[in-house]
C-alpha positions in Angstrom: -59.5 189.1 21.7 -58.1 190.8 18.8 -58.7 194.3 17.6 -61.6 194.1 15.2 -62.7 196.2 12.4 -66.5 196.5 12.3 -68.3 199.0 10.1 -71.1 199.1 12.7 -68.9 199.8 15.8 -70.2 202.6 17.9 -73.4 202.5 15.8 -75.2 199.3 16.7 -75.4 198.5 20.4 -73.7 195.1 20.2 -70.0 195.3 20.8 -69.2 198.2 23.2 -65.6 197.3 24.0 -63.9 196.7 20.6 -61.7 199.8 21.1 -60.2 198.6 24.4 -56.9 196.9 24.8 -57.0 193.2 25.7 -55.7 194.0 29.2 -58.3 196.7 29.8 -61.1 194.5 28.5 -60.1 191.6 30.9 -59.8 194.0 33.8 -63.3 195.4 33.1 -64.8 191.9 32.8 -63.1 190.7 36.0 -64.3 193.8 37.9 -67.9 193.2 36.7 -67.7 189.6 38.0 -66.1 190.6 41.3 -68.6 193.4 41.9 -71.6 191.1 41.1 -70.5 188.6 43.7 -69.4 191.2 46.3 -72.8 192.9 46.0 -74.2 189.6 47.4 -71.5 189.4 50.1 -69.5 186.7 48.3 -65.7 186.9 47.9 -64.3 185.0 44.9 -60.9 184.5 43.2 -60.6 184.3 39.5 -57.5 182.2 38.5 -58.1 181.7 34.8 -60.1 183.9 32.5 -61.2 182.3 29.2 -61.7 184.6 26.2 -63.4 183.5 23.0 -61.9 184.8 19.7 -63.5 187.6 17.8 -66.0 186.2 15.2 -67.2 183.4 17.5 -69.6 185.4 19.7 -72.2 183.0 21.1 -75.0 185.3 22.2 -76.8 188.3 20.6 -80.0 190.2 21.2 -81.7 190.9 17.9 -84.3 193.6 17.2 -87.2 193.1 14.8 -89.3 195.6 12.9 -91.8 194.4 10.3 -89.7 192.3 7.9 -86.2 193.5 9.1 -83.9 192.0 11.7 -80.9 193.7 13.1 -79.7 195.3 16.4 -80.9 198.3 18.3 -78.8 201.4 17.8 -76.7 202.1 20.8 -78.8 203.6 23.6 -82.0 203.7 21.5 -84.7 201.6 20.0 -83.9 202.5 16.4 -83.3 199.4 14.4 -79.9 199.1 12.7 -80.2 196.6 9.8 -77.2 194.4 9.4 -76.7 191.9 6.6 -73.8 190.5 8.5 -72.1 190.8 11.9 -68.3 190.3 12.1 -68.6 189.4 15.8 -71.0 186.6 15.2 
């Protein structure tokens, strides 16, 4: 994952971790996976961690309002209209 410049970062609720270093991002994701499994009493080992490059995001949750499409503003239901998304 490379550092990305996005004019909507910290405004739309899409990419919350663009300001993290690669190492911190990987550690956060691994901890999320470990905690999810350990919560169910399952112990796992992660040997390889595959990252997709910025600009190739495969999932997004869109918000709709009348004839506009965009993303919800971070921690709200306010629509942020985007004509493009660098992460996608």
